[in-house]
C-alpha positions in Angstrom: 125.6 80.3 100.3 122.1 79.0 101.1 122.7 75.9 98.8 125.4 74.7 101.4 122.5 74.3 103.9 120.0 72.3 101.8 121.3 68.8 102.9 120.8 69.9 106.6 117.3 71.1 105.7 116.4 67.8 104.2 117.8 65.9 107.1 115.8 68.0 109.5 112.6 67.6 107.8 113.0 63.9 107.3 113.3 63.6 111.1 110.7 66.0 112.2 107.7 65.9 109.8 104.8 63.9 110.5 104.3 62.0 107.3 101.1 61.8 105.6 100.4 61.6 101.8 99.3 65.2 101.6 102.3 66.6 103.5 105.2 64.3 102.7 108.7 64.8 101.7 107.6 64.9 98.0 105.3 67.8 98.7 108.3 69.7 100.3 110.5 68.9 97.3 107.8 70.1 94.9 107.3 73.3 96.9 111.0 74.0 96.9 111.3 73.3 93.2 108.5 75.7 92.5 109.8 78.4 95.0 113.2 78.3 93.2 111.6 79.0 90.0 109.3 81.6 91.3 112.3 83.3 93.1 114.3 83.4 89.9 111.3 84.9 87.9 110.5 87.4 90.7 114.0 88.2 92.1 113.2 86.9 95.6 116.1 86.2 98.0 116.8 82.5 98.0 118.5 83.1 101.5 114.8 83.4 102.8 112.9 81.5 100.5 114.7 78.1 100.5 114.8 77.6 104.3 111.1 78.7 104.5 110.2 76.4 101.6 112.0 73.4 103.1 110.8 73.9 106.6 107.2 75.3 106.1 105.5 72.1 107.2 108.0 70.8 109.8 105.1 70.9 112.2 101.4 70.6 111.4 98.3 69.8 113.3 95.8 67.5 111.4 93.3 69.3 109.2 90.4 69.0 111.7 92.4 69.9 114.8 90.9 72.8 116.7 94.5 74.4 116.7 95.2 74.0 113.1 95.5 77.7 112.5 98.4 77.7 114.9 100.5 75.1 112.9 102.4 77.6 110.9 103.4 79.6 113.9 104.7 76.5 115.7 106.4 75.3 112.5 108.1 78.7 112.3 109.3 78.6 115.9 110.6 75.1 115.4 112.3 76.2 112.2 114.1 79.1 113.7 115.3 76.8 116.7 116.8 74.6 114.1 118.4 77.4 112.0 120.0 78.7 115.2 121.4 75.3 115.9 123.0 75.1 112.5 124.3 78.6 112.5 122.1 79.9 109.6 122.7 83.7 109.3 120.4 85.6 111.8 119.8 88.5 109.5 117.3 86.2 107.6 115.5 84.7 110.6 112.7 87.2 110.8 111.9 87.1 107.1 112.0 83.3 107.3 109.6 83.2 110.2 107.2 85.5 108.5 107.2 83.4 105.3 106.6 80.3 107.1 103.7 81.7 109.2 102.1 83.5 106.2 102.3 80.3 103.9 99.3 78.8 105.8 95.8 79.0 104.4 94.4 78.2 107.8 96.4 80.9 109.5 94.9 83.6 107.2 97.9 85.9 107.6 98.7 87.9 104.4 102.4 87.6 103.2 104.1 91.0 103.6 107.2 90.3 101.6 108.1 89.1 98.1 109.6 86.1 99.7 106.6 85.2 101.8 104.4 85.5 98.7 106.7 83.2 96.8 106.7 80.5 99.5 102.8 80.9 99.9 102.3 80.7 96.1 104.7 77.6 95.7 102.8 75.8 98.4 99.4 76.6 97.0 100.3 75.7 93.5 101.0 72.2 94.8 97.3 71.9 95.7 96.3 72.2 92.1 95.9 69.7 89.3 96.2 65.9 89.7 98.5 66.1 92.5 96.3 68.6 94.4 93.3 66.3 93.9 95.2 63.2 95.2 96.3 65.3 98.3 92.7 66.5 98.9 91.6 62.8 98.8 94.3 61.8 101.2 93.4 64.6 103.7 89.7 63.9 103.6 90.2 60.2 104.4 91.9 61.2 107.6 89.1 63.5 108.8 
């Protein structure tokens, strides 16, 4: 079911995301790929994980912005507005919102569900290794 919406998720993030090298479409695709793998291993609901993984960075203040900690809340609200527009099943909305809000390191909100943990872990794993180092360099050049 959720796979039928993936093209719409991609179209939305292509039009809404502020592009920077640390938070670009490739970052989103890596997070989604890892979230799918973690969901399979852990038994998380893809109906929650996939929209949250695709939409988790649909809004983000710059790293040095005084309201950076609010980015994930704004992204979650924006994501739910979009999910309503495309008719995504409402029974998943609260869980998707929580997963998007809790993914953020800056927000410091613990993930309360397996699905939120999967999205948070997938996002944080993208900050490791060579890609993570390159993303850190990109962010620091913009500070």
